[in-house]
PyMOL commands that place a pseudoatom at each C-alpha (Angstrom):
pseudoatom trace, name=CA, resn=MET, resi=1, chain=A, elem=C, hetatm=0, pos=[0.000, 0.000, 0.000]
pseudoatom trace, name=CA, resn=PRO, resi=2, chain=A, elem=C, hetatm=0, pos=[1.454, 3.406, -0.976]
pseudoatom trace, name=CA, resn=ASN, resi=3, chain=A, elem=C, hetatm=0, pos=[2.450, 5.771, 1.790]
pseudoatom trace, name=CA, resn=PHE, resi=4, chain=A, elem=C, hetatm=0, pos=[-0.012, 8.648, 2.316]
pseudoatom trace, name=CA, resn=ILE, resi=5, chain=A, elem=C, hetatm=0, pos=[2.826, 11.203, 2.368]
pseudoatom trace, name=CA, resn=ASN, resi=6, chain=A, elem=C, hetatm=0, pos=[4.181, 9.877, -0.932]
pseudoatom trace, name=CA, resn=GLU, resi=7, chain=A, elem=C, hetatm=0, pos=[0.694, 10.132, -2.477]
pseudoatom trace, name=CA, resn=MET, resi=8, chain=A, elem=C, hetatm=0, pos=[0.421, 13.748, -1.314]
pseudoatom trace, name=CA, resn=MET, resi=9, chain=A, elem=C, hetatm=0, pos=[3.902, 14.524, -2.667]
pseudoatom trace, name=CA, resn=LEU, resi=10, chain=A, elem=C, hetatm=0, pos=[3.050, 12.869, -5.985]
pseudoatom trace, name=CA, resn=SER, resi=11, chain=A, elem=C, hetatm=0, pos=[-0.130, 14.916, -6.256]
pseudoatom trace, name=CA, resn=GLU, resi=12, chain=A, elem=C, hetatm=0, pos=[1.651, 18.179, -5.443]
pseudoatom trace, name=CA, resn=VAL, resi=13, chain=A, elem=C, hetatm=0, pos=[4.532, 17.563, -7.851]
pseudoatom trace, name=CA, resn=LYS, resi=14, chain=A, elem=C, hetatm=0, pos=[2.125, 16.464, -10.616]
pseudoatom trace, name=CA, resn=THR, resi=15, chain=A, elem=C, hetatm=0, pos=[0.271, 19.770, -10.288]
pseudoatom trace, name=CA, resn=LEU, resi=16, chain=A, elem=C, hetatm=0, pos=[3.543, 21.715, -10.534]
pseudoatom trace, name=CA, resn=VAL, resi=17, chain=A, elem=C, hetatm=0, pos=[4.846, 19.694, -13.500]
pseudoatom trace, name=CA, resn=ASP, resi=18, chain=A, elem=C, hetatm=0, pos=[1.572, 20.098, -15.391]
pseudoatom trace, name=CA, resn=ALA, resi=19, chain=A, elem=C, hetatm=0, pos=[1.644, 23.881, -14.849]
pseudoatom trace, name=CA, resn=SER, resi=20, chain=A, elem=C, hetatm=0, pos=[5.250, 24.296, -16.037]
pseudoatom trace, name=CA, resn=SER, resi=21, chain=A, elem=C, hetatm=0, pos=[6.474, 24.425, -19.605]
pseudoatom trace, name=CA, resn=SER, resi=22, chain=A, elem=C, hetatm=0, pos=[10.104, 23.859, -18.587]
pseudoatom trace, name=CA, resn=ILE, resi=23, chain=A, elem=C, hetatm=0, pos=[11.816, 21.542, -16.131]
pseudoatom trace, name=CA, resn=ILE, resi=24, chain=A, elem=C, hetatm=0, pos=[15.450, 21.538, -15.036]
pseudoatom trace, name=CA, resn=ILE, resi=25, chain=A, elem=C, hetatm=0, pos=[16.778, 18.454, -13.246]
pseudoatom trace, name=CA, resn=LEU, resi=26, chain=A, elem=C, hetatm=0, pos=[19.614, 18.808, -10.745]
pseudoatom trace, name=CA, resn=ASP, resi=27, chain=A, elem=C, hetatm=0, pos=[21.341, 17.019, -7.895]
pseudoatom trace, name=CA, resn=PRO, resi=28, chain=A, elem=C, hetatm=0, pos=[21.257, 19.202, -4.745]
pseudoatom trace, name=CA, resn=ALA, resi=29, chain=A, elem=C, hetatm=0, pos=[23.344, 16.820, -2.585]
pseudoatom trace, name=CA, resn=LYS, resi=30, chain=A, elem=C, hetatm=0, pos=[26.084, 19.365, -1.771]
pseudoatom trace, name=CA, resn=LEU, resi=31, chain=A, elem=C, hetatm=0, pos=[23.712, 22.166, -0.759]
pseudoatom trace, name=CA, resn=ASN, resi=32, chain=A, elem=C, hetatm=0, pos=[23.444, 23.053, 2.921]
pseudoatom trace, name=CA, resn=SER, resi=33, chain=A, elem=C, hetatm=0, pos=[20.249, 24.551, 4.312]
pseudoatom trace, name=CA, resn=ALA, resi=34, chain=A, elem=C, hetatm=0, pos=[21.392, 28.180, 3.957]
pseudoatom trace, name=CA, resn=ASP, resi=35, chain=A, elem=C, hetatm=0, pos=[22.367, 27.630, 0.317]
pseudoatom trace, name=CA, resn=THR, resi=36, chain=A, elem=C, hetatm=0, pos=[19.068, 25.864, -0.340]
pseudoatom trace, name=CA, resn=LEU, resi=37, chain=A, elem=C, hetatm=0, pos=[17.095, 28.780, 1.099]
pseudoatom trace, name=CA, resn=LYS, resi=38, chain=A, elem=C, hetatm=0, pos=[19.112, 31.267, -0.950]
pseudoatom trace, name=CA, resn=LEU, resi=39, chain=A, elem=C, hetatm=0, pos=[18.620, 29.186, -4.120]
pseudoatom trace, name=CA, resn=ARG, resi=40, chain=A, elem=C, hetatm=0, pos=[14.873, 28.921, -3.539]
pseudoatom trace, name=CA, resn=ALA, resi=41, chain=A, elem=C, hetatm=0, pos=[14.647, 32.694, -2.995]
pseudoatom trace, name=CA, resn=ASN, resi=42, chain=A, elem=C, hetatm=0, pos=[16.627, 33.390, -6.190]
pseudoatom trace, name=CA, resn=LEU, resi=43, chain=A, elem=C, hetatm=0, pos=[14.412, 31.001, -8.147]
pseudoatom trace, name=CA, resn=ARG, resi=44, chain=A, elem=C, hetatm=0, pos=[11.253, 32.573, -6.733]
pseudoatom trace, name=CA, resn=GLY, resi=45, chain=A, elem=C, hetatm=0, pos=[12.612, 35.935, -7.895]
pseudoatom trace, name=CA, resn=VAL, resi=46, chain=A, elem=C, hetatm=0, pos=[12.593, 34.686, -11.497]
pseudoatom trace, name=CA, resn=GLY, resi=47, chain=A, elem=C, hetatm=0, pos=[9.236, 32.904, -11.209]
pseudoatom trace, name=CA, resn=ALA, resi=48, chain=A, elem=C, hetatm=0, pos=[10.530, 29.353, -10.721]
pseudoatom trace, name=CA, resn=LYS, resi=49, chain=A, elem=C, hetatm=0, pos=[10.019, 26.719, -8.021]
pseudoatom trace, name=CA, resn=MET, resi=50, chain=A, elem=C, hetatm=0, pos=[12.335, 23.999, -6.812]
pseudoatom trace, name=CA, resn=LYS, resi=51, chain=A, elem=C, hetatm=0, pos=[10.929, 20.722, -5.590]
pseudoatom trace, name=CA, resn=VAL, resi=52, chain=A, elem=C, hetatm=0, pos=[13.114, 18.071, -3.934]
pseudoatom trace, name=CA, resn=ALA, resi=53, chain=A, elem=C, hetatm=0, pos=[11.719, 14.549, -3.701]
pseudoatom trace, name=CA, resn=LYS, resi=54, chain=A, elem=C, hetatm=0, pos=[12.532, 10.901, -4.161]
pseudoatom trace, name=CA, resn=VAL, resi=55, chain=A, elem=C, hetatm=0, pos=[13.558, 9.745, -7.612]
pseudoatom trace, name=CA, resn=ALA, resi=56, chain=A, elem=C, hetatm=0, pos=[10.689, 7.229, -7.609]
pseudoatom trace, name=CA, resn=ILE, resi=57, chain=A, elem=C, hetatm=0, pos=[8.175, 10.075, -7.445]
pseudoatom trace, name=CA, resn=PHE, resi=58, chain=A, elem=C, hetatm=0, pos=[9.802, 12.064, -10.238]
pseudoatom trace, name=CA, resn=GLU, resi=59, chain=A, elem=C, hetatm=0, pos=[10.071, 8.972, -12.462]
pseudoatom trace, name=CA, resn=ARG, resi=60, chain=A, elem=C, hetatm=0, pos=[6.286, 8.849, -12.613]
pseudoatom trace, name=CA, resn=LEU, resi=61, chain=A, elem=C, hetatm=0, pos=[5.927, 12.489, -13.647]
pseudoatom trace, name=CA, resn=VAL, resi=62, chain=A, elem=C, hetatm=0, pos=[8.741, 13.578, -15.938]
pseudoatom trace, name=CA, resn=PRO, resi=63, chain=A, elem=C, hetatm=0, pos=[8.503, 12.934, -19.674]
pseudoatom trace, name=CA, resn=GLU, resi=64, chain=A, elem=C, hetatm=0, pos=[9.864, 9.603, -20.888]
pseudoatom trace, name=CA, resn=SER, resi=65, chain=A, elem=C, hetatm=0, pos=[12.822, 11.261, -22.617]
pseudoatom trace, name=CA, resn=ALA, resi=66, chain=A, elem=C, hetatm=0, pos=[13.983, 12.861, -19.346]
pseudoatom trace, name=CA, resn=LYS, resi=67, chain=A, elem=C, hetatm=0, pos=[13.918, 9.694, -17.260]
pseudoatom trace, name=CA, resn=SER, resi=68, chain=A, elem=C, hetatm=0, pos=[17.502, 8.919, -18.253]
pseudoatom trace, name=CA, resn=MET, resi=69, chain=A, elem=C, hetatm=0, pos=[18.595, 12.035, -16.311]
pseudoatom trace, name=CA, resn=LEU, resi=70, chain=A, elem=C, hetatm=0, pos=[17.169, 10.640, -13.087]
pseudoatom trace, name=CA, resn=ASN, resi=71, chain=A, elem=C, hetatm=0, pos=[20.011, 8.520, -11.836]
pseudoatom trace, name=CA, resn=SER, resi=72, chain=A, elem=C, hetatm=0, pos=[19.903, 6.041, -8.964]
pseudoatom trace, name=CA, resn=LYS, resi=73, chain=A, elem=C, hetatm=0, pos=[20.326, 8.621, -6.176]
pseudoatom trace, name=CA, resn=SER, resi=74, chain=A, elem=C, hetatm=0, pos=[17.653, 8.664, -3.519]
pseudoatom trace, name=CA, resn=THR, resi=75, chain=A, elem=C, hetatm=0, pos=[16.688, 12.339, -3.932]
pseudoatom trace, name=CA, resn=ILE, resi=76, chain=A, elem=C, hetatm=0, pos=[16.820, 14.780, -6.794]
pseudoatom trace, name=CA, resn=ALA, resi=77, chain=A, elem=C, hetatm=0, pos=[15.446, 18.270, -7.441]
pseudoatom trace, name=CA, resn=LEU, resi=78, chain=A, elem=C, hetatm=0, pos=[13.262, 19.618, -10.196]
pseudoatom trace, name=CA, resn=VAL, resi=79, chain=A, elem=C, hetatm=0, pos=[13.127, 23.305, -11.008]
pseudoatom trace, name=CA, resn=LEU, resi=80, chain=A, elem=C, hetatm=0, pos=[9.771, 24.073, -12.578]
pseudoatom trace, name=CA, resn=THR, resi=81, chain=A, elem=C, hetatm=0, pos=[9.427, 27.305, -14.521]
pseudoatom trace, name=CA, resn=GLN, resi=82, chain=A, elem=C, hetatm=0, pos=[7.768, 29.131, -17.385]
pseudoatom trace, name=CA, resn=ASP, resi=83, chain=A, elem=C, hetatm=0, pos=[10.939, 31.163, -18.119]
pseudoatom trace, name=CA, resn=MET, resi=84, chain=A, elem=C, hetatm=0, pos=[13.736, 28.662, -18.741]
pseudoatom trace, name=CA, resn=LEU, resi=85, chain=A, elem=C, hetatm=0, pos=[16.360, 31.365, -19.443]
pseudoatom trace, name=CA, resn=SER, resi=86, chain=A, elem=C, hetatm=0, pos=[16.110, 33.099, -16.080]
pseudoatom trace, name=CA, resn=ALA, resi=87, chain=A, elem=C, hetatm=0, pos=[16.082, 29.848, -14.115]
pseudoatom trace, name=CA, resn=ALA, resi=88, chain=A, elem=C, hetatm=0, pos=[19.045, 28.530, -16.120]
pseudoatom trace, name=CA, resn=LYS, resi=89, chain=A, elem=C, hetatm=0, pos=[21.024, 31.693, -15.324]
pseudoatom trace, name=CA, resn=VAL, resi=90, chain=A, elem=C, hetatm=0, pos=[20.497, 31.181, -11.576]
pseudoatom trace, name=CA, resn=LEU, resi=91, chain=A, elem=C, hetatm=0, pos=[21.329, 27.466, -11.671]
pseudoatom trace, name=CA, resn=VAL, resi=92, chain=A, elem=C, hetatm=0, pos=[24.368, 27.685, -13.959]
pseudoatom trace, name=CA, resn=GLU, resi=93, chain=A, elem=C, hetatm=0, pos=[25.835, 30.402, -11.731]
pseudoatom trace, name=CA, resn=LEU, resi=94, chain=A, elem=C, hetatm=0, pos=[25.433, 28.142, -8.679]
pseudoatom trace, name=CA, resn=ALA, resi=95, chain=A, elem=C, hetatm=0, pos=[26.780, 25.123, -10.587]
pseudoatom trace, name=CA, resn=LYS, resi=96, chain=A, elem=C, hetatm=0, pos=[30.030, 27.038, -11.194]
pseudoatom trace, name=CA, resn=SER, resi=97, chain=A, elem=C, hetatm=0, pos=[30.706, 26.859, -7.458]
pseudoatom trace, name=CA, resn=ASP, resi=98, chain=A, elem=C, hetatm=0, pos=[30.167, 23.049, -7.497]
pseudoatom trace, name=CA, resn=LYS, resi=99, chain=A, elem=C, hetatm=0, pos=[27.270, 23.205, -5.044]
pseudoatom trace, name=CA, resn=ILE, resi=100, chain=A, elem=C, hetatm=0, pos=[24.823, 21.552, -7.431]
pseudoatom trace, name=CA, resn=SER, resi=101, chain=A, elem=C, hetatm=0, pos=[25.163, 19.196, -10.346]
pseudoatom trace, name=CA, resn=LEU, resi=102, chain=A, elem=C, hetatm=0, pos=[22.977, 19.960, -13.361]
pseudoatom trace, name=CA, resn=LYS, resi=103, chain=A, elem=C, hetatm=0, pos=[21.547, 16.906, -15.124]
pseudoatom trace, name=CA, resn=GLY, resi=104, chain=A, elem=C, hetatm=0, pos=[19.584, 18.562, -17.932]
pseudoatom trace, name=CA, resn=GLY, resi=105, chain=A, elem=C, hetatm=0, pos=[15.965, 19.369, -18.492]
pseudoatom trace, name=CA, resn=VAL, resi=106, chain=A, elem=C, hetatm=0, pos=[12.938, 19.575, -20.703]
pseudoatom trace, name=CA, resn=MET, resi=107, chain=A, elem=C, hetatm=0, pos=[11.955, 22.770, -22.507]
pseudoatom trace, name=CA, resn=ASP, resi=108, chain=A, elem=C, hetatm=0, pos=[8.650, 22.838, -24.380]
pseudoatom trace, name=CA, resn=GLY, resi=109, chain=A, elem=C, hetatm=0, pos=[8.710, 19.044, -24.671]
pseudoatom trace, name=CA, resn=LYS, resi=110, chain=A, elem=C, hetatm=0, pos=[12.277, 18.846, -25.981]
pseudoatom trace, name=CA, resn=LEU, resi=111, chain=A, elem=C, hetatm=0, pos=[15.212, 17.383, -24.077]
pseudoatom trace, name=CA, resn=VAL, resi=112, chain=A, elem=C, hetatm=0, pos=[17.911, 19.885, -23.015]
pseudoatom trace, name=CA, resn=ASN, resi=113, chain=A, elem=C, hetatm=0, pos=[21.341, 18.695, -21.866]
pseudoatom trace, name=CA, resn=THR, resi=114, chain=A, elem=C, hetatm=0, pos=[23.729, 20.535, -19.530]
pseudoatom trace, name=CA, resn=ALA, resi=115, chain=A, elem=C, hetatm=0, pos=[25.644, 22.150, -22.393]
pseudoatom trace, name=CA, resn=ASP, resi=116, chain=A, elem=C, hetatm=0, pos=[22.366, 23.551, -23.749]
pseudoatom trace, name=CA, resn=LEU, resi=117, chain=A, elem=C, hetatm=0, pos=[21.523, 24.904, -20.286]
pseudoatom trace, name=CA, resn=LYS, resi=118, chain=A, elem=C, hetatm=0, pos=[24.845, 26.756, -20.203]
pseudoatom trace, name=CA, resn=VAL, resi=119, chain=A, elem=C, hetatm=0, pos=[24.152, 28.233, -23.650]
pseudoatom trace, name=CA, resn=LEU, resi=120, chain=A, elem=C, hetatm=0, pos=[20.666, 29.305, -22.520]
pseudoatom trace, name=CA, resn=ALA, resi=121, chain=A, elem=C, hetatm=0, pos=[22.153, 30.950, -19.432]
pseudoatom trace, name=CA, resn=ASP, resi=122, chain=A, elem=C, hetatm=0, pos=[24.442, 33.044, -21.665]
pseudoatom trace, name=CA, resn=LEU, resi=123, chain=A, elem=C, hetatm=0, pos=[21.539, 34.430, -23.707]
pseudoatom trace, name=CA, resn=PRO, resi=124, chain=A, elem=C, hetatm=0, pos=[20.177, 37.875, -22.800]
pseudoatom trace, name=CA, resn=SER, resi=125, chain=A, elem=C, hetatm=0, pos=[16.940, 38.003, -20.836]
pseudoatom trace, name=CA, resn=LEU, resi=126, chain=A, elem=C, hetatm=0, pos=[13.560, 38.489, -22.498]
pseudoatom trace, name=CA, resn=GLN, resi=127, chain=A, elem=C, hetatm=0, pos=[13.470, 42.128, -21.392]
pseudoatom trace, name=CA, resn=VAL, resi=128, chain=A, elem=C, hetatm=0, pos=[16.867, 42.833, -22.973]
pseudoatom trace, name=CA, resn=LEU, resi=129, chain=A, elem=C, hetatm=0, pos=[15.852, 41.051, -26.185]
pseudoatom trace, name=CA, resn=ARG, resi=130, chain=A, elem=C, hetatm=0, pos=[12.707, 43.175, -26.394]
pseudoatom trace, name=CA, resn=GLY, resi=131, chain=A, elem=C, hetatm=0, pos=[14.790, 46.327, -25.953]
pseudoatom trace, name=CA, resn=MET, resi=132, chain=A, elem=C, hetatm=0, pos=[17.153, 45.212, -28.708]
pseudoatom trace, name=CA, resn=PHE, resi=133, chain=A, elem=C, hetatm=0, pos=[14.172, 44.534, -30.996]
pseudoatom trace, name=CA, resn=VAL, resi=134, chain=A, elem=C, hetatm=0, pos=[12.725, 47.995, -30.356]
pseudoatom trace, name=CA, resn=ASN, resi=135, chain=A, elem=C, hetatm=0, pos=[16.108, 49.557, -31.164]
pseudoatom trace, name=CA, resn=VAL, resi=136, chain=A, elem=C, hetatm=0, pos=[16.254, 47.647, -34.446]
pseudoatom trace, name=CA, resn=LEU, resi=137, chain=A, elem=C, hetatm=0, pos=[12.775, 48.878, -35.363]
pseudoatom trace, name=CA, resn=ALA, resi=138, chain=A, elem=C, hetatm=0, pos=[13.477, 52.470, -34.325]
pseudoatom trace, name=CA, resn=ALA, resi=139, chain=A, elem=C, hetatm=0, pos=[16.884, 52.811, -36.018]
pseudoatom trace, name=CA, resn=PRO, resi=140, chain=A, elem=C, hetatm=0, pos=[15.588, 53.624, -39.545]
pseudoatom trace, name=CA, resn=LEU, resi=141, chain=A, elem=C, hetatm=0, pos=[13.191, 56.246, -38.179]
pseudoatom trace, name=CA, resn=VAL, resi=142, chain=A, elem=C, hetatm=0, pos=[15.895, 57.872, -36.081]
pseudoatom trace, name=CA, resn=GLY, resi=143, chain=A, elem=C, hetatm=0, pos=[18.183, 57.948, -39.119]
pseudoatom trace, name=CA, resn=LEU, resi=144, chain=A, elem=C, hetatm=0, pos=[15.469, 59.572, -41.246]
pseudoatom trace, name=CA, resn=VAL, resi=145, chain=A, elem=C, hetatm=0, pos=[14.818, 62.259, -38.613]
pseudoatom trace, name=CA, resn=ARG, resi=146, chain=A, elem=C, hetatm=0, pos=[18.544, 63.030, -38.394]
pseudoatom trace, name=CA, resn=VAL, resi=147, chain=A, elem=C, hetatm=0, pos=[18.815, 63.380, -42.184]
pseudoatom trace, name=CA, resn=LEU, resi=148, chain=A, elem=C, hetatm=0, pos=[15.776, 65.674, -42.291]
pseudoatom trace, name=CA, resn=ALA, resi=149, chain=A, elem=C, hetatm=0, pos=[17.205, 67.786, -39.468]
pseudoatom trace, name=CA, resn=GLU, resi=150, chain=A, elem=C, hetatm=0, pos=[20.518, 68.148, -41.321]
pseudoatom trace, name=CA, resn=ILE, resi=151, chain=A, elem=C, hetatm=0, pos=[18.697, 69.149, -44.535]
pseudoatom trace, name=CA, resn=GLU, resi=152, chain=A, elem=C, hetatm=0, pos=[16.725, 71.774, -42.656]
pseudoatom trace, name=CA, resn=LYS, resi=153, chain=A, elem=C, hetatm=0, pos=[19.885, 73.086, -40.983]
pseudoatom trace, name=CA, resn=LYS, resi=154, chain=A, elem=C, hetatm=0, pos=[21.631, 73.289, -44.361]
pseudoatom trace, name=CA, resn=ASN, resi=155, chain=A, elem=C, hetatm=0, pos=[18.731, 75.128, -46.054]
pseudoatom trace, name=CA, resn=GLY, resi=156, chain=A, elem=C, hetatm=0, pos=[18.350, 77.963, -43.614]
pseudoatom trace, name=CA, resn=GLY, resi=157, chain=A, elem=C, hetatm=0, pos=[18.394, 76.791, -40.097]
pseudoatom trace, name=CA, resn=GLY, resi=158, chain=A, elem=C, hetatm=0, pos=[14.791, 76.827, -39.056]
pseudoatom trace, name=CA, resn=ALA, resi=159, chain=A, elem=C, hetatm=0, pos=[13.396, 79.763, -41.066]
pseudoatom trace, name=CA, resn=VAL, resi=160, chain=A, elem=C, hetatm=0, pos=[9.636, 79.492, -41.323]
pseudoatom trace, name=CA, resn=ALA, resi=161, chain=A, elem=C, hetatm=0, pos=[8.323, 79.698, -44.878]
pseudoatom trace, name=CA, resn=GLU, resi=162, chain=A, elem=C, hetatm=0, pos=[6.031, 82.668, -45.698]
pseudoatom trace, name=CA, resn=PRO, resi=163, chain=A, elem=C, hetatm=0, pos=[2.540, 81.794, -46.856]
pseudoatom trace, name=CA, resn=VAL, resi=164, chain=A, elem=C, hetatm=0, pos=[2.041, 82.200, -50.590]
pseudoatom trace, name=CA, resn=VAL, resi=165, chain=A, elem=C, hetatm=0, pos=[-0.235, 85.178, -51.426]
pseudoatom trace, name=CA, resn=ASP, resi=166, chain=A, elem=C, hetatm=0, pos=[-2.109, 85.320, -54.732]
pseudoatom trace, name=CA, resn=PRO, resi=167, chain=A, elem=C, hetatm=0, pos=[-1.018, 88.589, -56.466]
pseudoatom trace, name=CA, resn=ALA, resi=168, chain=A, elem=C, hetatm=0, pos=[-4.243, 88.871, -58.556]
pseudoatom trace, name=CA, resn=PRO, resi=169, chain=A, elem=C, hetatm=0, pos=[-6.595, 91.668, -57.359]
pseudoatom trace, name=CA, resn=ALA, resi=170, chain=A, elem=C, hetatm=0, pos=[-9.813, 90.625, -55.791]
pseudoatom trace, name=CA, resn=VAL, resi=171, chain=A, elem=C, hetatm=0, pos=[-12.896, 91.047, -57.948]
pseudoatom trace, name=CA, resn=ASP, resi=172, chain=A, elem=C, hetatm=0, pos=[-15.825, 92.938, -56.415]
pseudoatom trace, name=CA, resn=PRO, resi=173, chain=A, elem=C, hetatm=0, pos=[-18.828, 90.643, -56.605]
pseudoatom trace, name=CA, resn=ALA, resi=174, chain=A, elem=C, hetatm=0, pos=[-21.355, 93.563, -56.526]
pseudoatom trace, name=CA, resn=PRO, resi=175, chain=A, elem=C, hetatm=0, pos=[-22.843, 94.443, -59.975]
pseudoatom trace, name=CA, resn=ALA, resi=176, chain=A, elem=C, hetatm=0, pos=[-22.226, 97.954, -61.367]
pseudoatom trace, name=CA, resn=ALA, resi=177, chain=A, elem=C, hetatm=0, pos=[-25.358, 100.075, -61.764]
for i in range(1, 177): cmd.bond("trace and resi %d" % i, "trace and resi %d" % (i + 1))
show_as sticks, trace
zoom trace
């Protein structure tokens, strides 16, 4: 008979996995409690959650392609997120200090290995990419405005053109008597 606590854990993790488009698998064995709290806070800051549980529970929930990343250790951690880039940045930075061991992940149904996670962590954030896109769109308009300003400066430096007046005399509409 399954343990009630394991059933509750399975239910909770299933809800989190179903709500996430990206999963990162890692081994948190070298983390102490202070590092774990700091990691969880950093992940919460980027909209991600970390769940540590037994491998047997995760084996039931992760996609079939990711089961090879779950090795025979007794516990493993899943980072569940909608924004894989931000979570990867946090985890790769911590992995540099050898406190965690990245196993890989799943992003939009596709398997991601540790090398791919490192490449994702090097990419600019979504906010920066949006700013770069806006600059690309605005560049031609800014160039056009600068050219027009130089033409105006060359032609007279801001002199306002006089309205054109018709030199023909006005005809009196009243009939002569």
